MIKOL-955377 format. One record per residue (C-alpha): residue in three letters; x, z, y. Coordinates in steps of 0.2 Angstrom, whole numbers, always signed. Each point is the difference from the previous one (the first is absolute). Example, Ala and Ser with C-alpha at 12.3 -4.5 7.8 and 13.67 -1.06 7.14 Angstrom:
2
+-----+-------+-------+-------+
| res |    px |    pz |    py |
+-----+-------+-------+-------+
| ALA |   +62 |   +39 |   -22 |
| SER |    +6 |    -3 |   +17 |
+-----+-------+-------+-------+
//
This chain:
365
+-----+-------+-------+-------+
| res |    px |    pz |    py |
+-----+-------+-------+-------+
| MET |    +0 |    +1 |    +0 |
| ASN |    +7 |    -6 |   +17 |
| THR |    -6 |    +7 |   +16 |
| THR |    -2 |    -9 |   +16 |
| ASP |    +2 |    +9 |   +16 |
| LEU |   -12 |    -6 |   +13 |
| SER |    +8 |    +8 |   +14 |
| LYS |    +4 |   -17 |    +7 |
| ARG |   -15 |   -11 |    +2 |
| GLY |    -4 |   -17 |    -1 |
| SER |   +11 |    -5 |   -15 |
| ALA |    -7 |    -9 |   -15 |
| ILE |    -1 |   +12 |   -15 |
| PRO |    -4 |    -7 |   -18 |
| GLY |   -15 |    +9 |    -8 |
| MET |   -17 |   +10 |    +6 |
| ALA |   -18 |   +10 |    -2 |
| ILE |   -18 |    +7 |    +8 |
| ASN |   -20 |    +1 |    -1 |
| ASN |    -8 |    -5 |   -15 |
| PHE |   -10 |   -16 |    +6 |
| PRO |    -1 |   -18 |    -6 |
| VAL |    +6 |   -15 |   +11 |
| ARG |   -13 |   -12 |    +5 |
| LEU |    +8 |   -17 |    +7 |
| GLU |    -9 |   -10 |   +12 |
| PRO |    +9 |   -16 |    +7 |
| VAL |    -4 |    -2 |   +19 |
| ASN |   +12 |   -15 |    +2 |
| ALA |    -2 |   -14 |   -13 |
| ALA |   +11 |   -12 |   +10 |
| VAL |   +15 |    +7 |    -9 |
| SER |   +15 |    -7 |    -9 |
| VAL |    +7 |    +9 |   -15 |
| ILE |   +18 |    -2 |    -6 |
| GLY |    -2 |    +6 |   -20 |
| GLN |   +17 |    +2 |    -9 |
| ASN |    +1 |    -3 |   -19 |
| GLU |   +13 |    +9 |    -8 |
| SER |    +7 |   -18 |    -6 |
| SER |    -6 |   -10 |   +14 |
| ILE |    -8 |    +0 |   +18 |
| ALA |   -18 |    -6 |    +2 |
| LEU |    -9 |    -1 |   +19 |
| ILE |   -17 |    +3 |    -2 |
| SER |    -7 |    -7 |   +17 |
| ARG |   -16 |    +5 |    +9 |
| GLY |    +5 |    -7 |   +17 |
| LYS |   +16 |    -7 |    +8 |
| SER |   +15 |    +3 |   -12 |
| THR |   +14 |   +11 |    +6 |
| ARG |   +18 |    -1 |    -3 |
| ASN |   +11 |   +15 |    -1 |
| THR |   -10 |   +10 |   +10 |
| HIS |   -15 |   +12 |    -2 |
| ALA |   -17 |    -8 |    -2 |
| ARG |   -14 |    +7 |   +11 |
| PRO |    -6 |   +15 |    -9 |
| PHE |   -15 |    +4 |   -10 |
| ALA |    -9 |   +14 |    +8 |
| HIS |    -9 |   +13 |   -10 |
| HIS |    -9 |   +14 |    +2 |
| LEU |    -1 |   +16 |   -13 |
| GLY |   -18 |    +3 |    -1 |
| GLY |    -6 |   +14 |   +10 |
| HIS |   +16 |    +8 |    +4 |
| GLY |    +8 |   -11 |   +15 |
| ASN |   +16 |    -5 |    -9 |
| VAL |    +6 |   -17 |    -1 |
| ILE |    +8 |   -11 |   -13 |
| SER |    +8 |   -16 |    +5 |
| LEU |    +8 |   -14 |   -12 |
| ARG |   +14 |    -9 |    +8 |
| ALA |    +9 |   -16 |    -5 |
| ALA |   +16 |   +10 |    -1 |
| PHE |   +14 |   -13 |    -5 |
| SER |   +11 |   +10 |   +11 |
| TYR |    -1 |   +16 |   -13 |
| GLY |   +15 |   -10 |    -7 |
| GLU |    +9 |    +6 |   +15 |
| ARG |    +9 |   +11 |   -13 |
| MET |    +7 |   -15 |    -8 |
| LYS |   +10 |    -6 |   +15 |
| ASN |   +17 |    -3 |   -10 |
| THR |    +1 |   -16 |   -10 |
| LYS |    +5 |    +9 |   -14 |
| ILE |   -17 |    +9 |    +0 |
| LEU |   -11 |   -16 |    +0 |
| THR |    -9 |    +1 |   -18 |
| ARG |    -6 |   -15 |    -7 |
| ALA |   -17 |    +4 |    +5 |
| PHE |    +4 |    +2 |   +18 |
| ALA |   +12 |   -15 |    +0 |
| PHE |   -14 |   -12 |    -7 |
| GLY |   -13 |    +7 |   +13 |
| LEU |   +13 |    -3 |   +14 |
| ALA |    +3 |   -18 |    -6 |
| LEU |   -18 |    -2 |    -1 |
| LEU |    -3 |    +6 |   +18 |
| THR |   +15 |    -7 |    +9 |
| GLY |    -1 |   -17 |   -10 |
| GLY |   -14 |    -5 |   +13 |
| PHE |   -16 |    +4 |   -10 |
| ALA |   -11 |   +14 |    -7 |
| LEU |   -12 |    +0 |   -14 |
| PRO |   -17 |    -4 |   +10 |
| TYR |   -17 |    +8 |    -4 |
| THR |    -5 |   -17 |    -7 |
| ALA |   +14 |    +1 |   -13 |
| MET |    -9 |   +15 |    -7 |
| ALA |   -16 |    -9 |    -2 |
| GLY |   -10 |    +9 |   -14 |
| SER |    +8 |   +16 |    +3 |
| ASP |   -11 |   +14 |    +5 |
| LEU |    +8 |    +8 |   +16 |
| SER |   -11 |   +12 |    -1 |
| GLN |   +11 |   +10 |   -13 |
| TYR |   +13 |    +2 |   +14 |
| ASP |   -11 |   +10 |   +11 |
| PRO |    +7 |   +17 |    +1 |
| GLU |   -17 |    +7 |    -3 |
| ASN |    +1 |    -7 |   -17 |
| ILE |   +18 |    +4 |    -4 |
| ALA |    +2 |   +19 |    +4 |
| GLN |    -9 |   +16 |    +3 |
| ILE |   +10 |   +13 |    +8 |
| ASP |    -5 |   +19 |    -1 |
| ILE |    +9 |   +15 |    +7 |
| LEU |    -2 |   +15 |   -12 |
| PRO |    +1 |   +16 |   +11 |
| GLY |    +6 |   +11 |   -14 |
| TRP |    +4 |   +19 |    +4 |
| ARG |   +10 |   +12 |   +10 |
| GLN |   +14 |    +8 |   -11 |
| ALA |    +7 |   +17 |    -1 |
| ASP |   +16 |    -4 |    +9 |
| GLY |   -10 |    -7 |   +15 |
| SER |    +2 |   -19 |    -4 |
| HIS |   -14 |   -11 |    -3 |
| MET |    -2 |   -12 |   -16 |
| ALA |   -10 |   -15 |    +2 |
| ALA |    +0 |   -18 |    -5 |
| LEU |    -3 |   -19 |    +4 |
| ARG |   -10 |    -8 |   -14 |
| ILE |    +0 |   -20 |    +1 |
| GLN |   -11 |    -9 |   -12 |
| LEU |    +3 |   -17 |    -3 |
| ALA |    -9 |   -15 |    -5 |
| PRO |    +4 |    -4 |   -20 |
| GLY |   +17 |    -8 |    -2 |
| TRP |    +5 |    +5 |   +18 |
| LYS |   +15 |   +12 |    +3 |
| THR |    +9 |   +10 |   +13 |
| TYR |   +18 |    +5 |    +1 |
| TRP |   +11 |   +16 |    -1 |
| ARG |   +11 |    +5 |   +13 |
| ALA |   +15 |   -11 |    -6 |
| PRO |   -11 |   -16 |    -6 |
| GLY |   +14 |   -12 |    -5 |
| ASP |    +5 |   -16 |    +7 |
| ALA |   -17 |    -8 |    +2 |
| GLY |   -11 |   +16 |    +5 |
| ILE |    -6 |    +7 |   +15 |
| PRO |    +3 |   +20 |    +2 |
| PRO |   -12 |   +10 |    +9 |
| SER |    +5 |    +8 |   +16 |
| PHE |    -9 |   +13 |   +11 |
| ASP |    +1 |    +4 |   +19 |
| TRP |    -6 |   +17 |    +2 |
| ASP |    +0 |    -1 |   +19 |
| GLY |   -14 |    +9 |    +8 |
| SER |    -3 |   +13 |   -15 |
| ARG |    -1 |   +19 |    +6 |
| ASN |    +7 |   +15 |    -9 |
| LEU |   +10 |   -10 |   -13 |
| ARG |   +19 |    +4 |    -1 |
| ALA |    +4 |    -8 |   -16 |
| VAL |    -7 |   -11 |   -15 |
| ALA |    +7 |    -1 |   -19 |
| PHE |    -7 |   -14 |   -10 |
| HIS |    -3 |    +3 |   -19 |
| TRP |    +1 |   -17 |    -6 |
| PRO |    -8 |    -3 |   -19 |
| VAL |   +10 |   -10 |   -12 |
| PRO |    -1 |   -18 |    +5 |
| THR |    -1 |   -16 |   -12 |
| ILE |   +12 |   -14 |    +0 |
| PHE |    -6 |   -17 |    +2 |
| ASP |   +10 |   -16 |    -6 |
| THR |    -7 |   -15 |    +8 |
| ALA |    +8 |   -17 |    +1 |
| GLY |   +18 |    +8 |    -2 |
| LEU |    -3 |   +11 |   +15 |
| ARG |    -2 |   +19 |    -4 |
| THR |   -12 |   +12 |   +11 |
| VAL |    -4 |   +17 |    -2 |
| GLY |   -19 |    +7 |    +3 |
| TYR |   -16 |    +5 |    -5 |
| LEU |   -14 |   -11 |    -8 |
| ASP |   -18 |    +2 |    +5 |
| GLU |    +1 |   +19 |    +7 |
| LEU |   +13 |   +12 |    +9 |
| VAL |    -2 |   +18 |    +3 |
| LEU |   +13 |    +6 |   +11 |
| PRO |    +2 |   +19 |    +2 |
| MET |    +8 |    +5 |   +16 |
| GLN |    +5 |   +18 |    +6 |
| LEU |    -2 |    +2 |   +18 |
| TYR |    +8 |   +14 |    +9 |
| PRO |    -8 |    +7 |   +17 |
| SER |    +8 |    +5 |   +14 |
| GLN |   -11 |   +15 |    +2 |
| ASN |    -6 |    +8 |   -18 |
| GLY |   -18 |    +3 |    -1 |
| GLN |    -5 |   -13 |   +13 |
| THR |    -9 |   -17 |    -2 |
| ILE |   +12 |   -15 |    -3 |
| THR |    -5 |   -16 |   +10 |
| LEU |    +7 |   -15 |    -9 |
| LYS |    -1 |   -16 |   +13 |
| GLY |   +11 |   -15 |    -3 |
| ARG |    +2 |   -16 |    -9 |
| ILE |    +2 |    -6 |   -19 |
| SER |    +8 |   -17 |    -5 |
| LEU |    +0 |    -5 |   -18 |
| GLY |    +0 |   -15 |   -10 |
| VAL |   -12 |    -5 |   -14 |
| CYS |    +3 |   -15 |   -11 |
| SER |    -7 |   -12 |   -14 |
| ASP |    +3 |   -17 |    +0 |
| VAL |    +3 |    +2 |   +18 |
| CYS |    +7 |   +14 |   +10 |
| MET |    -7 |    +7 |   +16 |
| PRO |    +6 |   +13 |   +12 |
| MET |   -14 |   +12 |    +5 |
| GLU |    +0 |   +12 |   +16 |
| ALA |   -13 |   +14 |    +3 |
| SER |    -2 |   +14 |   +14 |
| PHE |    -4 |   +17 |    -6 |
| ASN |    -7 |   +17 |   +10 |
| ALA |    -5 |   +13 |   -11 |
| LYS |    +0 |   +21 |    -1 |
| LEU |    +5 |   +10 |   -14 |
| ALA |    -6 |   +16 |    +1 |
| VAL |    +5 |   +16 |    -9 |
| GLY |   -11 |    +4 |   -15 |
| ASP |    -2 |    -1 |   -18 |
| ALA |    +2 |   -16 |   -10 |
| ALA |   -11 |   -14 |    +5 |
| PRO |    -7 |   -12 |   -12 |
| GLY |   +12 |   -13 |    -7 |
| SER |   +13 |   +14 |    -2 |
| ASP |    +1 |    -4 |   -19 |
| LEU |    +5 |   -18 |    +4 |
| ILE |   +16 |    +8 |   +10 |
| ARG |    +4 |   +13 |   -13 |
| ARG |    -1 |   -15 |   -14 |
| ALA |   +12 |   -10 |   +12 |
| LEU |   +12 |   +14 |    +2 |
| ARG |    +2 |    +1 |   -19 |
| GLN |    +5 |   -18 |    +0 |
| ARG |   +15 |    +2 |   +11 |
| PRO |   +18 |    -3 |    -7 |
| LYS |    +9 |   +14 |    -9 |
| THR |   +13 |    +8 |   +10 |
| SER |   +19 |    +0 |    -4 |
| ALA |    -1 |   +17 |    -8 |
| GLU |   -16 |    -4 |    -9 |
| ALA |    +7 |   -17 |    -7 |
| GLY |   +17 |    +9 |    -6 |
| LEU |   +11 |    -9 |   +11 |
| ARG |   +16 |    +8 |    -3 |
| SER |   +10 |    -9 |   +15 |
| VAL |    -1 |   -14 |   +11 |
| SER |   +14 |    -8 |   +11 |
| CYS |    +1 |   -16 |   +11 |
| ASP |   +14 |   -13 |    +4 |
| VAL |    -2 |    -8 |   +17 |
| GLU |   +10 |   -14 |    +5 |
| PRO |    -1 |   -13 |   +14 |
| ILE |    -6 |   -18 |    -3 |
| SER |    +0 |   -15 |   +13 |
| ASP |   -17 |    +5 |    +7 |
| GLY |    -3 |   +18 |    -5 |
| LEU |    +3 |   +12 |   -14 |
| ARG |    +1 |    +0 |   -20 |
| VAL |    -7 |   +16 |    -8 |
| THR |    +5 |    +3 |   -18 |
| ALA |    -9 |   +16 |    -7 |
| ARG |    +5 |    +8 |   -15 |
| MET |   -14 |   +13 |    -8 |
| ALA |    +2 |   +11 |   -15 |
| LEU |   -18 |    -2 |    -4 |
| PRO |   -10 |    +0 |   -16 |
| LYS |   -10 |   -16 |    -4 |
| VAL |   -17 |    -1 |   +12 |
| GLY |    -8 |   -13 |   -12 |
| ALA |    +1 |   -19 |    -5 |
| ASN |    +5 |   -12 |   +12 |
| GLU |    +7 |   +12 |   +13 |
| VAL |    +1 |    -6 |   +18 |
| ALA |    +9 |    +8 |   +14 |
| VAL |    -5 |    -1 |   +19 |
| ILE |   +15 |    +6 |   +12 |
| GLU |    -6 |    +5 |   +19 |
| GLY |    +9 |    +1 |   +16 |
| PRO |    -3 |   +12 |   +14 |
| ASP |   -13 |   -13 |    +8 |
| GLN |   -11 |   -15 |    -4 |
| SER |   +11 |   -11 |   +12 |
| ILE |   +13 |    -1 |   -13 |
| TRP |    -3 |   -13 |   -14 |
| VAL |    +4 |    +5 |   -17 |
| SER |    +4 |   -12 |   -14 |
| GLU |    -9 |    +0 |   -17 |
| THR |   +11 |   +14 |   -10 |
| GLN |   +10 |    -5 |   -14 |
| LEU |    -2 |   +13 |   -14 |
| SER |    +9 |    +4 |   -15 |
| ARG |    +4 |   +13 |   -12 |
| GLU |   +18 |    +5 |    -5 |
| GLY |    +0 |   +14 |   -13 |
| GLY |   -11 |   +15 |    +8 |
| MET |    +2 |    -7 |   +17 |
| LEU |   -13 |   -11 |    +9 |
| VAL |   +10 |   -11 |   +12 |
| ALA |   -11 |    -9 |   +16 |
| THR |    +8 |   -11 |   +13 |
| SER |    -7 |    -8 |   +15 |
| ASP |    +5 |    -7 |   +16 |
| LEU |    -7 |    +7 |   +17 |
| VAL |    +0 |   -12 |   +14 |
| PRO |    -5 |    +6 |   +18 |
| PRO |    -8 |   -11 |   +14 |
| ALA |   +17 |    -2 |    +7 |
| GLY |    +6 |    -6 |   -16 |
| LYS |   +18 |   +10 |    +1 |
| PRO |    +6 |   +15 |    -9 |
| PHE |    -8 |   +17 |    +6 |
| ALA |    +3 |   +18 |    -1 |
| LEU |   -11 |    +8 |   -15 |
| SER |    +1 |   +17 |    -7 |
| ARG |    -2 |    +3 |   -17 |
| SER |   -14 |   +13 |    +3 |
| ASP |   -10 |   -14 |    +7 |
| ILE |    -1 |   -11 |   -16 |
| ARG |   -16 |    +2 |   -11 |
| ILE |    -2 |    -6 |   -16 |
| THR |   -15 |    -2 |   -10 |
| VAL |    +0 |    -5 |   -19 |
| LEU |   -17 |    -6 |    -7 |
| ALA |    -5 |    -5 |   -17 |
| GLY |   -16 |    +0 |   -10 |
| GLY |   -11 |    +9 |   +14 |
| ARG |   +13 |   +13 |    +1 |
| GLY |   +13 |    +3 |   +14 |
| VAL |   +14 |   +10 |    +6 |
| ASP |    +3 |    +3 |   +18 |
| ILE |   +19 |    +5 |    +4 |
| ALA |    -1 |    +5 |   +19 |
| SER |   +18 |    -3 |    +4 |
| CYS |   +16 |    -5 |    -8 |
| VAL |    +9 |   +16 |    +1 |
| GLY |    +1 |   +13 |   -15 |
| GLY |   -11 |    +1 |   -15 |
+-----+-------+-------+-------+
//
């Protein structure tokens, strides 16, 4: 569990949670272009003038009865974290060729397709589960995202073609810090690209630490996330809700179940030691982690994370050498050059068969 200090407002933070209510989406602007990125190709769904390398005009939607707003944006620029040429995956590179090559897939090219399936109202329902106030003064709540069959959303480290969730808590009151308790995600392999996320539903518990114990926490800000099926769409929502002190509210059983689905800690998994070699490469760093860790399951996958989401991390190369699990990834910052990295800021998650191990830092065991 990592805790994010919110003393500095306005920064995007991965994760979230609030009041248990369904999100009803009502489009108010039909003249919209939506860029959808497939994980193996790019498609442009046009309901108006197409756009190139820019945000299209947003869908504006209202959350029924609560005054909150969700907007779907054509955010081709979400690939901003992929600036470095080494970071261009086959999916992104193919899409770039489509868009800069002088044409985009027009609406007429999708004749016979039911575009209503790409309406956010038909894709996602978002509930905030209010949870309960804990003995230590923190508040446990959760975000629930229910998706149409076959749709998925992403983990905090989504892989090359995924869109990570982010939060801006600006405007919240009596909120000092947030800790996210991510359930074990699923590995998806599509057309040679690996992504990490959740199919059909995600309940994401989050632990909120108030500035003043015993007082109501007001959450106000924005959430951005990606959802994918045959196309991928970034979504953005505003939220404004209050979490009062009280007993467990309806939906708390879902939060408890999600908490039970978290990865094991290093100690729980029997990690005996972990070390990381960090060496500079032309455009960043290469990290090789060696873990004395019992086998998690068949077809193990490791995910290495750096200190922030602006650093691109390559798909991890994984092998077992005796009792050691060896994982290697390249970390490339937006500047495309070596950078200072503390081993305590390296996080490793090992996944296999619906189980996981969260190694919070590359120091000790």
